[in-house]
Rosetta silent file (secondary structure, phi, psi, omega in degrees, C-alpha in Angstrom):
SEQUENCE: MPTIRDLVSAVRQREGVAAAVVLGRDGLLIDGQATAGIDTEGLAAVVPAVLTSSEELGGHAGGITLNTCVLEYEEQIIIICSLTADAILLVVANENADIARLLFELRRNRRRIAAII
SCORE:     score description
SCORE:     0.000 S_00000001
   1 L     0.000  136.993  179.330   17.222   11.802    2.951 S_00000001
   2 L   -66.075  156.608  179.497   13.596   11.027    3.843 S_00000001
   3 L  -108.242  173.268  175.962   12.815    8.121    6.153 S_00000001
   4 H   -60.348  -40.479  179.285   10.099    5.468    6.116 S_00000001
   5 H   -61.861  -39.037  176.794    8.284    7.471    8.776 S_00000001
   6 H   -63.033  -42.190  178.612    8.399   10.559    6.515 S_00000001
   7 H   -61.133  -50.505 -179.456    6.929    8.515    3.661 S_00000001
   8 H   -59.442  -44.032 -179.786    4.118    7.125    5.804 S_00000001
   9 H   -63.662  -43.208 -179.329    3.347   10.572    7.169 S_00000001
  10 H   -63.478  -42.201  179.091    3.286   12.184    3.706 S_00000001
  11 H   -69.154  -44.446 -177.875    0.892    9.569    2.331 S_00000001
  12 H   -62.183  -31.248 -177.573   -1.295    9.628    5.445 S_00000001
  13 L   -76.749  -10.324  177.622   -1.659   13.428    5.281 S_00000001
  14 L   -64.411  143.428  179.692   -3.278   13.289    1.840 S_00000001
  15 L   -60.403  130.081  177.625   -6.948   14.181    1.870 S_00000001
  16 L    88.759   -5.349  179.932   -9.108   11.096    2.180 S_00000001
  17 E   -88.693  120.973 -178.496   -6.319    8.732    3.264 S_00000001
  18 E   -92.872  -24.055 -179.867   -7.297    6.868    6.420 S_00000001
  19 E  -156.235  145.404  172.101   -4.160    4.728    6.739 S_00000001
  20 E  -136.225  126.101 -173.752   -0.682    4.368    5.304 S_00000001
  21 E  -137.222  132.509  169.864    1.328    1.299    6.257 S_00000001
  22 E  -108.159  129.585 -177.647    4.727   -0.042    5.250 S_00000001
  23 E  -139.076  162.181  176.152    5.115   -3.721    5.988 S_00000001
  24 E   -86.208  163.330  177.904    7.411   -6.598    5.226 S_00000001
  25 L   -63.563  -13.881  177.592    6.479   -9.522    2.990 S_00000001
  26 L   -86.139   -2.286  179.083    6.248  -11.525    6.200 S_00000001
  27 L    89.158    4.821  179.026    3.295   -9.411    7.356 S_00000001
  28 L   -87.387  134.757  179.313    5.167   -7.557   10.074 S_00000001
  29 E   -67.157  128.254  174.159    4.451   -3.855   10.446 S_00000001
  30 E   -94.636  -50.027  175.510    7.455   -1.635    9.708 S_00000001
  31 E  -160.673  148.455  179.360    5.664    1.695   10.187 S_00000001
  32 E  -165.369  151.365  174.171    2.099    2.887    9.917 S_00000001
  33 E  -135.679  140.005 -178.615   -0.317    5.662   10.718 S_00000001
  34 E  -153.968  159.610  173.176   -4.092    5.389   10.704 S_00000001
  35 L   -71.383  164.449  179.180   -7.258    6.987   11.925 S_00000001
  36 L   -58.286  140.681  177.862   -8.924    5.543   14.998 S_00000001
  37 L    95.355   -8.314  177.269  -10.562    2.195   14.398 S_00000001
  38 L  -105.143  123.394 -177.383   -8.088    0.921   11.798 S_00000001
  39 L   -90.726   97.409 -176.753   -5.833   -1.861   13.028 S_00000001
  40 H   -64.250  -36.998  178.837   -2.506   -1.335   11.211 S_00000001
  41 H   -68.996  -38.345  177.235   -0.976   -4.532   12.602 S_00000001
  42 H   -65.745  -41.322  175.532   -4.028   -6.554   11.575 S_00000001
  43 H   -60.055  -49.107 -178.444   -3.882   -5.070    8.065 S_00000001
  44 H   -58.482  -35.140 -176.992   -0.178   -5.840    7.814 S_00000001
  45 H   -68.722  -31.916 -176.036   -0.787   -9.435    8.851 S_00000001
  46 H   -96.540  -17.107 -176.578   -3.264  -10.214    6.049 S_00000001
  47 H   -60.028  -42.869 -179.279   -1.748   -8.251    3.156 S_00000001
  48 H   -56.043  -37.080  178.753    0.904  -10.850    2.173 S_00000001
  49 H   -66.482  -40.529  177.523   -1.811  -13.447    1.493 S_00000001
  50 H   -64.048  -44.604 -179.164   -3.721  -10.984   -0.698 S_00000001
  51 H   -64.719  -42.964  178.995   -0.540  -10.053   -2.533 S_00000001
  52 H   -61.211  -45.397  178.745    0.480  -13.677   -3.058 S_00000001
  53 H   -63.533  -39.896  179.145   -2.939  -14.549   -4.500 S_00000001
  54 H   -66.155  -37.663  177.199   -2.841  -11.483   -6.749 S_00000001
  55 H   -66.511  -38.845  176.834    0.624  -12.432   -7.987 S_00000001
  56 H   -64.255  -39.583  177.001   -0.621  -15.951   -8.764 S_00000001
  57 H   -59.258  -45.036  177.179   -3.520  -14.445  -10.700 S_00000001
  58 H   -62.619  -35.947  177.404   -1.039  -12.442  -12.785 S_00000001
  59 H   -62.244  -40.255  179.249    0.957  -15.584  -13.406 S_00000001
  60 H   -74.958  -16.973  179.627   -2.096  -17.285  -14.855 S_00000001
  61 L   -94.337   17.367  175.881   -2.786  -14.201  -16.979 S_00000001
  62 L   116.536   15.031  176.036    0.490  -14.540  -18.840 S_00000001
  63 L    77.606   24.010 -179.500    3.193  -14.203  -16.224 S_00000001
  64 L   -75.828  150.412 -177.856    2.776  -10.476  -15.662 S_00000001
  65 L   -90.689  133.561  178.983    4.398   -8.864  -12.634 S_00000001
  66 L   -81.569  127.378  173.039    2.200   -7.261   -9.988 S_00000001
  67 L  -108.019  -46.517 -175.836    3.059   -3.683   -9.070 S_00000001
  68 E  -140.648  139.797  177.377   -0.177   -2.386   -7.555 S_00000001
  69 E  -122.390  129.623  179.692   -3.406   -3.984   -6.434 S_00000001
  70 E  -118.144  124.229  179.855   -6.547   -1.869   -5.925 S_00000001
  71 E  -117.311  123.216 -178.699   -9.462   -3.263   -3.936 S_00000001
  72 E  -103.766  123.829  176.729  -12.716   -1.339   -3.850 S_00000001
  73 L  -110.585  179.626 -174.700  -15.033   -1.820   -0.893 S_00000001
  74 L   -55.828  -46.143 -176.943  -18.343   -0.161   -0.115 S_00000001
  75 L  -125.973    5.672 -178.820  -16.861    2.957    1.504 S_00000001
  76 E  -142.574  157.405  173.860  -13.106    2.466    1.179 S_00000001
  77 E  -124.191  132.758  178.969  -10.453    1.686   -1.362 S_00000001
  78 E  -112.453  128.824  179.522   -7.351   -0.273   -0.422 S_00000001
  79 E  -114.727  127.021  177.593   -4.190    0.099   -2.485 S_00000001
  80 E  -118.085  119.583 -179.266   -1.370   -2.425   -2.108 S_00000001
  81 E  -114.548  125.399  173.736    1.946   -1.527   -3.778 S_00000001
  82 E   -81.573  112.236 -174.876    4.802   -3.956   -4.082 S_00000001
  83 L   -92.063  -49.872 -179.960    7.828   -1.722   -3.476 S_00000001
  84 L  -139.385 -178.914  176.971   10.745   -4.144   -3.190 S_00000001
  85 L   -63.510  -19.489 -175.772   11.256   -7.871   -2.799 S_00000001
  86 L  -118.129   -7.908 -172.330   10.848   -7.317    0.954 S_00000001
  87 E  -132.281  146.381 -177.709    8.534   -4.296    1.401 S_00000001
  88 E  -132.305  143.267  172.429    4.927   -3.389    0.673 S_00000001
  89 E  -110.810  129.206  177.529    3.018   -0.109    0.958 S_00000001
  90 E  -117.550  131.231  177.695   -0.648   -0.311    1.930 S_00000001
  91 E  -126.120  130.067  173.596   -2.972    2.693    1.672 S_00000001
  92 E  -110.336  121.324 -178.235   -6.562    2.781    2.917 S_00000001
  93 E  -123.828  149.346  177.030   -8.542    5.661    1.430 S_00000001
  94 E   -85.918  172.681 -171.019  -12.139    6.700    1.858 S_00000001
  95 L   -65.048  -18.174  179.500  -14.534    7.096   -1.039 S_00000001
  96 L  -100.934   12.958  174.493  -13.939   10.830   -1.518 S_00000001
  97 L   -76.353  152.607  177.275  -10.145   10.576   -1.866 S_00000001
  98 L   -83.489   83.471 -174.697   -8.609   11.426   -5.234 S_00000001
  99 H   -64.873  -40.268 -178.884   -7.635    7.846   -6.047 S_00000001
 100 H   -59.838  -45.500  179.592   -6.554    8.571   -9.613 S_00000001
 101 H   -66.563  -41.827  179.014   -4.041   11.177   -8.483 S_00000001
 102 H   -61.669  -46.167  178.138   -2.819    8.987   -5.625 S_00000001
 103 H   -62.070  -41.422  178.173   -2.280    6.023   -7.967 S_00000001
 104 H   -59.937  -46.949 -178.345   -0.495    8.262  -10.466 S_00000001
 105 H   -67.369  -38.584  177.268    1.854    9.625   -7.804 S_00000001
 106 H   -64.301  -42.565  179.731    2.583    6.193   -6.353 S_00000001
 107 H   -66.307  -45.172 -178.200    3.364    4.849   -9.809 S_00000001
 108 H   -65.176  -33.564 -174.609    5.484    7.836  -10.807 S_00000001
 109 L  -105.058   13.097 -176.412    7.454    7.777   -7.544 S_00000001
 110 H   -52.127  -46.521 -177.885    7.708    4.006   -7.048 S_00000001
 111 H   -65.839  -41.177  179.055   11.519    3.930   -7.439 S_00000001
 112 H   -65.820  -40.536  177.992   12.039    6.870   -5.085 S_00000001
 113 H   -64.019  -45.636 -179.790    9.724    5.313   -2.511 S_00000001
 114 H   -61.576  -34.340  179.663   11.493    1.955   -2.812 S_00000001
 115 H   -65.313  -28.395  177.762   14.858    3.680   -2.316 S_00000001
 116 H   -69.392  -35.066 -177.035   13.662    4.940    1.077 S_00000001
 117 L   -72.393    0.000    0.000   12.884    1.403    2.153 S_00000001
């Protein structure tokens, strides 16, 4: 059976992915890999606040449940996936990554990924 480290490594090895991080809802890093200059612990620390605000936004939009949040910045895209009640996957990709394919694969494999956690 694959491990969390295998998951992080597989996501990180995708072309254009600069970081892959699994973290707890408390903001603590479980496992992560990133290119130089990306602070995985710092990312993990701020993601729960972003996720909480995004979940509140969904609540005001009719009580919908958040699965994935995509944030587009000038040269990077950040994807936050709620995997389980306790675990989150964060992906930082550069502008030339195939985001559509990555989002499709994360969505299609969400249950399998969550089972690893």
